[in-house]
N, C-alpha and C positions, 0 to 999 in steps of 0.2 A: 504494500500500500504506500509506504513512504517513498519507495523508489519511483512509483508512478507519479506521485506529487512532485518529486524533485525533477523528474524528466519533463513534466509539463511546465514547471517554472523555468527550466533552462530553455525550452522551446519558446516560451513567452519572452524571455530576455532576448533571444536571437531575433524574434519578430520585432520587438521594440527597437532594437538597434537598426534593423533594416528600415523601419518607419522613420526613425530619426535621421538616417542618412538621406532618405528620400525627401523629407521635409526641408533639410538644409540645402539640398540641391535646388528645390523649388524656391526657397527664400532667396538664394543667390541669383537665380534666374530672374525673379521679379525685381530684385535690386538693380541688376544690370539693365533690365528693360526700362526701369524708371530713369536711370542715369542717361541712357542713350536717348530716351524721349526728351528729357530736359535739354540735352545738348542740341538736338536737332530742332527743338521748338523755341527755346528761350534765347539761345545765342543769335539766331537770325533776327529775332525781334529786337535784341539789343543793337545789332548791326543796323537795323532800319532806323533806330532812333538817331543814329549819326548820319545815315545815308540820305534820308528824306530832306533834312534841312539843306544839305549841300546840293541836292538835285533841284530843290526849289530855288535856291540862290542862283544856280547856273541858269535855270529856266527864266527867272525874272531878269537876269542880266542879259539874256538874249532878246527879251522883249523890250528892254530899255527902261525898266521900272527902277 
């Protein structure tokens, strides 16, 4: 009886370790997805903050304002 219980506990420990590894891989995947999304969405917006005034200045200079 005790051997069966110990065997089941060992199996559960192994399964918990597998679940933990899977969860950590998923967490890292979501973290990198968030970082890449921020890089490709936020950085261009910051670039536009500087680019739009320069384009408007160049455009108004061509029109003679």
